[in-house]
N, C-alpha and C positions, 0 to 999 in steps of 0.2 A: 604041657601047656606053654603058651607063649610067655617068655620072660621079658623080652623086649624086641623092638624093631627099630632099625636105623637106616636112613637113606642120606646120601650126600652126593652132590654134583660139583664138579671142579672144571674150571676153564683150563684146557690143556696148556694154553699159552702162559697161564699164571705159573705153572710148574716149570715150564721151559725158561721163563724169565728168572725164576728163583735159582735154577741150576746155572744159568749163564751168569748171573750176578754173584752167587755165593759158592758155586762149584761143589767141591768135595765136602766142604763144611756143611752145606745144606743137605746133601745126599746122606752123609753119615749121621746127621741129626734125626732124619726122618725114616730112613730105610735101613734094613739089615744088609749085610754084605751079600747074602744070597739074592735078595731082591734087586740090588744094584746090578749084580752080575747078570741075572736073568733079563732085566730090562734092556741092558746094553747089548744083548744078542739080537735085539729087534732092529729092524730097519729104521724105525722112528721110536726111540726109547721113551719119549715124552708121553706117548699114549699109555704105555704100560705104567710109567711112573705116576701119571695122573689118576688112573683107576685104582692103583694101590693106595695113593693118598686118600682118595674118596672112601675106600674100604675101611681104612683106619678110622676116619672120622665117623663113618656110619656105625662102626662097632662102638665107639665112644658114646654115640647117641643111643644105641641100643641098651647100654648099661646105665643110661640116664646120668652120666657123669658122677656116679656114686663114689668113685675114687679117682685120684689123679693118675693118668696113664701116660707112660712114655710111648711115643709112636713106634719106637724100636722094639717094644714088647709085643707088638702086633706084627705078624709076618704073613704076607700073602704068598701062598705057595701054589704052584700049578702042578696038577697030577700028570701022570704019563699020558693020559687021554685028553689033557687040556682043560680039565675042570679046576677052577680056583677054589682054594679053601684057606682057612686061617689057622695059624699056629701061634701059640701064646707063650710068653716068658715072664719071669719075675713076679711082681706083686699081682699083676693081672691074671696070670695063670692060677695063683692061689685064690684070688677073688672069685673067679668063675667056678673053681672047684668047690669052694665054701658055699656057693649059692646053688650047687647041684645043677649047673648048666649041662644038659645032656646032649644037646645038639646045637650046632652052629651052621647056618646056611648062608652062603655068599653068592651074590650074582654081580657080575661086572659087565659094563658095556661102554663103548665110546662111539661117538658120531660127530664127524667134522671137528668142531671146536670144543666139545665137552666130553668128559668122562663121568660115569655115574656108577654108584655101588649101592647095593642094599644088603643088609644083614638082618637075619632073624635068629634070635636066641630062644632055644627051648629049655625049659627047666622042669624040675620035678614038681614044683609048686608055683602057682601064679602069685607073685609077690607084688605086682603092680596094682595100684588102687586107683588108677585113672586120674 
């Protein structure tokens, strides 16, 4: 059953501006070392950074802000075939396990000036009551 759904859209220039203004401080606050390394292998790293930011926000929306989440406890990973998926750490990992989240689906896209992400969480029981 569906536990939660989240969607987020980010203006790519907003992430670029944050990186240019705050540099490593911003990057280390929002992204894991693996995410930063991956994004900076791309010709335009801000596209990848933006969709990863959107994915983190979409996940938070999917859990309905039931707990305070560190953005670094959410990691967007790309499989060998290019499929994005989420990896979790800390309290968030425990939270999802306690709620029997059995599946996490992620979709990322970007077009011109925007990046978007959607997250669907599957659980053993439907706990949302609309």
